C-alpha positions as CSV (number, residue, x, y, z in Angstrom):
1,M,0.0,0.0,0.0
2,T,1.2,3.5,-0.8
3,T,0.1,6.9,0.6
4,E,0.1,10.1,-1.4
5,P,0.4,13.7,-0.2
6,T,-3.0,15.5,0.0
7,T,-2.0,17.8,-2.9
8,R,-1.9,14.7,-5.2
9,L,-4.5,12.6,-3.5
10,A,-7.4,15.0,-4.0
11,P,-7.1,15.4,-7.8
12,T,-6.6,11.7,-8.2
13,L,-9.8,10.9,-6.3
14,I,-11.6,13.5,-8.4
15,A,-10.3,11.9,-11.6
16,L,-11.4,8.5,-10.5
17,G,-14.7,9.8,-9.3
18,L,-15.3,11.6,-12.6
19,G,-15.0,8.3,-14.4
20,A,-17.6,6.8,-12.0
21,F,-19.8,9.8,-12.6
22,A,-19.6,9.2,-16.4
23,I,-20.5,5.5,-15.9
24,G,-23.5,6.4,-13.7
25,V,-24.8,9.0,-16.1
26,S,-24.5,6.6,-19.0
27,E,-26.2,3.7,-17.2
28,F,-29.1,5.4,-15.6
29,A,-29.8,8.3,-18.0
30,A,-30.0,5.7,-20.9
31,M,-32.9,4.1,-19.0
32,G,-34.8,7.3,-18.8
33,L,-34.3,8.1,-22.5
34,L,-35.4,4.7,-23.7
35,P,-38.7,5.9,-25.1
36,Y,-36.9,8.5,-27.2
37,Y,-34.5,6.2,-29.0
38,A,-37.3,3.6,-29.4
39,D,-39.3,6.3,-31.2
40,G,-36.2,7.4,-33.1
41,F,-35.6,3.9,-34.5
42,G,-39.3,3.1,-34.9
43,V,-39.2,0.1,-32.5
44,S,-41.2,-0.9,-29.5
45,E,-40.0,0.0,-26.0
46,P,-39.5,-3.7,-25.1
47,A,-37.3,-4.0,-28.2
48,A,-35.4,-0.9,-27.2
49,G,-35.0,-2.3,-23.7
50,H,-32.5,-4.8,-25.2
51,A,-30.0,-1.9,-25.0
52,I,-30.5,-1.8,-21.3
53,S,-30.2,-5.5,-20.9
54,G,-27.2,-5.5,-23.2
55,Y,-25.4,-3.0,-21.0
56,A,-25.9,-5.2,-17.9
57,L,-24.7,-8.2,-19.9
58,G,-21.6,-6.4,-20.8
59,V,-20.9,-5.5,-17.2
60,V,-21.3,-9.1,-16.0
61,I,-19.1,-10.5,-18.8
62,G,-16.5,-7.7,-18.8
63,A,-15.9,-7.3,-15.1
64,P,-14.2,-10.7,-14.4
65,V,-12.7,-11.2,-17.9
66,L,-11.0,-7.8,-18.0
67,A,-9.9,-8.0,-14.4
68,V,-8.1,-11.3,-15.1
69,L,-6.6,-10.2,-18.4
70,L,-5.3,-6.9,-17.1
71,A,-4.0,-8.1,-13.8
72,R,-0.3,-7.8,-14.7
73,F,-0.5,-4.2,-16.1
74,P,0.0,-1.0,-14.1
75,R,-3.3,0.1,-12.6
76,K,-3.0,3.8,-13.7
77,A,-2.6,2.8,-17.4
78,V,-5.4,0.2,-17.0
79,L,-7.8,2.8,-15.5
80,A,-7.1,5.4,-18.1
81,S,-7.6,2.8,-20.9
82,L,-10.8,1.4,-19.5
83,I,-12.5,4.7,-19.1
84,A,-11.3,5.8,-22.5
85,V,-12.7,2.7,-24.2
86,F,-15.9,3.4,-22.3
87,G,-16.1,6.9,-23.8
88,I,-15.4,5.6,-27.3
89,A,-18.2,3.0,-27.0
90,N,-20.6,5.7,-25.9
91,L,-19.5,7.9,-28.8
92,L,-20.2,5.0,-31.2
93,G,-23.7,4.8,-29.6
94,A,-24.2,8.5,-30.4
95,I,-23.8,7.7,-34.2
96,A,-25.4,4.3,-34.2
97,P,-27.7,4.1,-37.3
98,S,-29.9,1.3,-36.1
99,M,-31.3,-0.2,-32.9
100,N,-29.2,-3.4,-33.2
101,L,-26.0,-1.4,-33.5
102,L,-27.0,0.8,-30.6
103,T,-27.5,-2.3,-28.5
104,T,-24.1,-3.6,-29.6
105,T,-22.5,-0.3,-28.5
106,R,-24.3,-0.6,-25.1
107,V,-22.8,-4.1,-24.6
108,L,-19.4,-2.6,-25.5
109,S,-20.0,0.2,-23.0
110,G,-20.8,-2.2,-20.2
111,L,-17.6,-4.3,-20.7
112,P,-15.2,-1.8,-18.9
113,H,-17.8,-0.8,-16.2
114,G,-17.1,-3.3,-13.5
115,A,-13.4,-3.6,-14.1
116,Y,-13.0,0.2,-14.0
117,L,-15.0,0.7,-10.8
118,G,-13.4,-2.3,-9.1
119,I,-9.8,-1.3,-9.9
120,A,-10.5,2.3,-9.2
121,M,-11.7,1.5,-5.7
122,L,-8.6,-0.6,-5.1
123,F,-6.4,2.2,-6.4
124,A,-8.1,4.8,-4.2
125,A,-7.9,2.6,-1.1
126,D,-4.2,2.0,-1.6
127,L,-3.5,5.7,-1.7
128,L,-4.8,6.2,1.8
129,P,-3.2,5.2,5.1
130,K,-4.4,2.3,7.2
131,G,-7.6,3.2,8.9
132,Q,-8.9,5.4,6.1
133,R,-9.0,3.0,3.1
134,A,-12.8,2.7,3.2
135,K,-13.0,6.4,2.6
136,G,-11.1,6.0,-0.6
137,V,-13.6,3.4,-1.8
138,A,-16.5,5.7,-0.8
139,R,-15.0,8.7,-2.7
140,V,-14.9,6.7,-5.9
141,L,-18.5,5.6,-5.4
142,L,-19.5,9.2,-4.7
143,G,-19.2,9.7,-8.4
144,L,-22.0,7.2,-9.0
145,T,-24.3,8.7,-6.4
146,L,-23.7,12.3,-7.7
147,A,-24.5,11.0,-11.2
148,N,-28.0,10.2,-9.9
149,V,-28.4,13.5,-8.1
150,I,-27.0,15.9,-10.8
151,G,-25.8,14.1,-13.9
152,V,-28.8,12.0,-14.8
153,P,-31.5,14.8,-14.5
154,L,-29.3,17.2,-16.5
155,A,-28.4,14.6,-19.2
156,S,-32.0,13.5,-19.4
157,A,-33.2,17.1,-19.8
158,I,-30.6,17.8,-22.5
159,G,-31.4,14.5,-24.2
160,Q,-35.1,15.3,-24.3
161,S,-34.6,18.8,-25.6
162,I,-31.9,18.3,-28.3
163,G,-32.0,14.6,-28.9
164,W,-31.1,11.4,-27.1
165,R,-27.8,11.0,-29.0
166,S,-26.5,14.0,-27.0
167,L,-26.4,11.9,-23.9
168,F,-23.8,9.6,-25.3
169,V,-21.7,12.5,-26.5
170,I,-21.8,14.1,-23.0
171,V,-20.7,10.8,-21.5
172,A,-17.9,10.5,-24.0
173,V,-16.6,14.0,-23.1
174,L,-16.8,13.1,-19.3
175,A,-14.9,9.9,-19.9
176,A,-12.2,11.6,-22.0
177,A,-11.8,14.2,-19.2
178,S,-11.4,11.4,-16.6
179,A,-8.9,9.5,-18.7
180,T,-6.8,12.7,-19.2
181,M,-6.9,13.6,-15.5
182,I,-5.9,10.1,-14.5
183,L,-2.9,10.1,-16.8
184,R,-1.8,13.6,-15.6
185,V,-2.4,13.5,-11.8
186,A,-2.5,9.9,-10.6
187,P,0.6,8.3,-9.2
188,D,2.0,5.4,-11.2
189,P,2.8,2.5,-8.8
190,A,4.2,-0.7,-10.3
191,P,1.9,-3.7,-10.6
192,A,1.8,-6.0,-7.6
193,E,4.8,-8.3,-7.6
194,G,3.9,-11.6,-9.2
195,A,0.5,-10.3,-10.5
196,S,-0.9,-12.7,-13.1
197,P,-4.2,-14.0,-14.5
198,M,-3.7,-17.3,-12.7
199,R,-3.2,-15.6,-9.4
200,E,-6.4,-13.6,-9.9
201,L,-8.3,-16.7,-10.8
202,A,-7.5,-18.0,-7.3
203,A,-10.4,-15.9,-6.1
204,L,-12.7,-18.4,-7.7
205,K,-11.6,-21.0,-5.3
206,N,-12.2,-18.8,-2.2
207,R,-15.5,-19.6,-0.5
208,A,-15.3,-16.3,1.5
209,V,-15.2,-14.3,-1.7
210,W,-18.3,-16.1,-3.1
211,L,-20.3,-15.7,0.1
212,T,-19.5,-12.0,0.2
213,L,-20.5,-11.6,-3.4
214,A,-23.7,-13.5,-2.7
215,V,-24.6,-11.0,0.1
216,G,-24.7,-8.1,-2.4
217,A,-26.2,-10.1,-5.3
218,V,-29.2,-11.1,-3.1
219,G,-29.5,-8.3,-0.5
220,F,-29.1,-5.3,-2.8
221,G,-31.9,-6.8,-5.0
222,G,-34.2,-5.3,-2.4
223,V,-33.3,-1.8,-3.4
224,F,-33.8,-2.4,-7.1
225,A,-37.1,-4.2,-6.4
226,A,-38.6,-1.0,-5.1
227,Y,-36.6,1.6,-7.0
228,S,-37.2,0.1,-10.5
229,Y,-41.0,0.4,-10.2
230,F,-41.0,3.7,-8.2
231,S,-42.1,5.9,-11.1
232,A,-44.9,3.6,-12.2
233,A,-46.0,3.2,-8.6
234,M,-46.1,7.0,-8.1
235,I,-48.3,7.4,-11.1
236,E,-50.6,4.3,-10.7
237,S,-51.1,4.2,-6.9
238,A,-50.7,7.8,-5.8
239,S,-51.7,9.9,-8.9
240,A,-48.5,11.9,-8.1
241,P,-48.0,15.2,-10.1
242,A,-45.4,14.8,-12.9
243,W,-42.8,16.9,-11.1
244,A,-42.9,14.6,-8.0
245,I,-41.4,11.7,-10.0
246,P,-38.0,13.4,-10.8
247,L,-38.1,14.8,-7.2
248,G,-38.3,11.2,-5.9
249,L,-35.6,9.9,-8.1
250,S,-33.3,12.8,-7.1
251,A,-34.2,12.2,-3.4
252,F,-32.9,8.6,-3.8
253,G,-29.7,10.1,-5.2
254,V,-29.4,12.6,-2.3
255,G,-30.0,9.7,0.2
256,A,-27.3,7.7,-1.6
257,T,-24.8,10.5,-1.4
258,F,-25.1,10.8,2.4
259,G,-25.4,7.1,2.8
260,N,-22.2,6.6,0.9
261,E,-20.4,8.6,3.5
262,I,-22.1,6.7,6.3
263,A,-21.1,3.4,4.7
264,G,-17.5,4.4,4.6
265,R,-17.5,5.0,8.4
266,L,-19.4,1.8,9.0
267,A,-16.9,-0.2,6.9
268,S,-14.1,1.3,8.9
269,W,-15.9,0.2,12.1
270,S,-16.7,-3.3,11.0
271,R,-17.1,-5.0,7.6
272,M,-19.8,-7.5,8.8
273,G,-21.4,-5.1,11.3
274,G,-21.6,-2.3,8.7
275,T,-23.1,-4.6,6.2
276,L,-25.7,-5.8,8.7
277,V,-26.7,-2.2,9.6
278,L,-27.2,-1.3,5.9
279,L,-29.2,-4.5,5.1
280,S,-31.3,-4.0,8.1
281,G,-32.0,-0.4,6.9
282,M,-33.0,-1.8,3.6
283,V,-35.5,-4.2,5.2
284,A,-37.0,-1.3,7.3
285,T,-37.2,1.2,4.5
286,T,-38.7,-1.2,1.9
287,L,-41.3,-2.2,4.5
288,L,-42.0,1.5,5.1
289,Y,-42.3,2.1,1.4
290,A,-44.9,-0.7,1.1
291,A,-46.8,0.7,4.1
292,V,-47.1,4.2,2.6
293,M,-47.9,3.1,-0.9
294,G,-50.4,5.6,-2.4
295,N,-49.2,8.6,-0.4
296,W,-46.7,10.2,-2.7
297,P,-45.0,12.6,-0.3
298,L,-44.3,9.7,2.1
299,M,-43.2,7.5,-0.8
300,V,-40.6,10.2,-1.7
301,L,-39.5,10.2,1.9
302,S,-39.2,6.4,2.0
303,I,-37.2,6.3,-1.3
304,L,-34.8,8.9,0.1
305,L,-34.3,6.7,3.2
306,L,-33.8,3.7,1.0
307,G,-31.1,5.6,-0.9
308,S,-29.2,6.1,2.3
309,T,-28.6,2.3,2.4
310,A,-27.2,2.1,-1.1
311,G,-23.6,2.4,0.2
312,L,-23.7,-1.4,0.9
313,V,-21.1,-1.8,-1.8
314,V,-18.5,-0.1,0.5
315,P,-18.3,-2.6,3.4
316,L,-18.7,-5.5,1.0
317,Q,-15.8,-4.2,-1.1
318,M,-13.7,-3.8,2.0
319,R,-14.6,-7.3,3.1
320,L,-13.5,-8.6,-0.3
321,M,-10.2,-6.8,0.1
322,D,-9.7,-8.6,3.4
323,V,-10.5,-12.1,2.2
324,A,-9.5,-12.1,-1.5
325,G,-5.8,-12.5,-0.7
326,E,-3.7,-11.9,-3.9
327,A,-6.8,-11.9,-6.2
328,Q,-7.8,-8.4,-5.3
329,T,-8.6,-7.1,-8.9
330,L,-10.9,-10.0,-9.8
331,A,-12.7,-9.9,-6.5
332,A,-13.3,-6.1,-6.8
333,A,-14.6,-6.5,-10.4
334,L,-16.8,-9.4,-9.4
335,N,-18.4,-7.2,-6.7
336,H,-19.9,-4.9,-9.4
337,A,-21.0,-7.9,-11.5
338,A,-22.8,-9.1,-8.3
339,F,-24.6,-5.8,-7.9
340,N,-25.6,-5.9,-11.5
341,F,-27.1,-9.3,-10.9
342,A,-29.0,-7.7,-8.1
343,N,-30.2,-5.1,-10.6
344,A,-31.7,-7.9,-12.6
345,L,-33.0,-10.1,-9.7
346,G,-34.9,-7.3,-7.8
347,P,-37.0,-6.1,-10.7
348,F,-37.6,-9.6,-11.9
349,A,-38.9,-10.8,-8.6
350,A,-41.0,-7.7,-8.0
351,G,-42.4,-8.1,-11.6
352,L,-43.5,-11.6,-10.8
353,A,-45.4,-10.3,-7.8
354,L,-47.1,-7.5,-9.8
355,S,-48.0,-10.0,-12.5
356,A,-49.7,-12.1,-9.9
357,G,-51.9,-9.2,-9.0
358,M,-50.4,-8.4,-5.6
359,G,-50.4,-4.7,-6.1
360,W,-47.7,-2.0,-6.0
361,S,-47.1,-2.5,-2.3
362,A,-45.7,-5.9,-3.2
363,T,-42.6,-4.3,-4.7
364,G,-41.6,-3.1,-1.3
365,L,-42.5,-6.4,0.3
366,V,-40.4,-8.2,-2.3
367,G,-37.6,-5.8,-1.6
368,A,-37.8,-6.4,2.2
369,T,-37.7,-10.2,1.5
370,L,-34.6,-10.0,-0.7
371,S,-32.7,-7.8,1.8
372,A,-33.7,-10.1,4.6
373,L,-32.3,-13.0,2.6
374,G,-29.2,-11.0,2.2
375,I,-28.9,-10.9,6.0
376,V,-29.3,-14.7,6.0
377,V,-26.4,-15.0,3.5
378,L,-24.4,-12.6,5.7
379,A,-25.0,-14.8,8.7
380,I,-23.7,-17.8,6.7
381,A,-20.6,-15.8,5.6
382,W,-20.0,-14.7,9.2
383,T,-20.2,-18.2,10.5
384,D,-18.0,-19.6,7.8
385,G,-15.5,-16.8,8.3
386,K,-15.4,-17.4,12.1
387,R,-14.9,-21.2,11.4
388,Q,-12.1,-20.5,8.9
389,G,-10.5,-17.8,11.1
390,G,-11.3,-15.1,8.4
391,L,-12.7,-12.7,11.0
392,A,-9.3,-12.4,12.5
393,V,-8.6,-9.8,9.8
394,P,-8.6,-6.4,11.5
395,A,-11.2,-3.8,10.4
396,E,-8.5,-1.8,8.7
């Protein structure tokens, strides 16, 4: 681990966070603009939705593959290259002449997503002294949360006013700025001694790694079960005014911004304890969301509180850093693949409940169930870690 002077640390964290910001804008604003590129290409919205699914597929495939293949290269060069490729893929999306080609560019955009965020969090953590490494992880993820608060609404508004293609141009510019800053201000440590694809693949044999990933893959599905259907629930169950929906989505981002800072402190206190606190918060807030369904001001409040639990990735990332041994890069990348799995699991499970006629409150109840199952998996991971001596790793 290395530590950097404050004068170099701050711009490096800004550069890494800017890349995360670009990724967040691309991922979430593209969902909001789906009706516009569906109309532009003359296809149905379900057909245009393949671009969203394609992005998630790219993340799940690219995260582990790129982490393994790039393990032996210096992280500074890898990070700059990954975010640059991300920007190029988005620029190709801006000029895509057909829906199929747009979907292809979204798959390409997703490939560097998990590897970039995973490696960026490791890079940031290694810049900080022992006792503050979780703050480095949180600073990178702050880019994602700010994307939801600021970037997504602005990009969506611009995309709606001058065309959806402008979104991908904006993202490409942000990615280029991030890559340039990383190359100019970030330190250039040598790759870890003995780094190799085979050493990274050792993570696949580590039961503690898989159990930690499972906590996020299942537990965080609770957030997406509620959040994915929030707009529709506001319209159908509460007859909310049009302006209340973006207000609620921004409230989630505001909650996530503050929750990200809280998660960093919780992770420094205890990996397992911090994870338990956040999962318990998810259970409580999704139950509250179900209980206030139909009252849009209280729904907005509950979605803000739910956002405050979205920093779950921080203690889980720190736990992975503790248990992954020499396979740090692959474990970090797999963490983002796991959260994208949760992004698919939550809406799918909630959709089944809606199809069964259980009503909009069911999205909150499904969310609470998934987060509660995450606590069960956490208990299994804790028991297994105690049996294997894994809990002997200090908090920092």
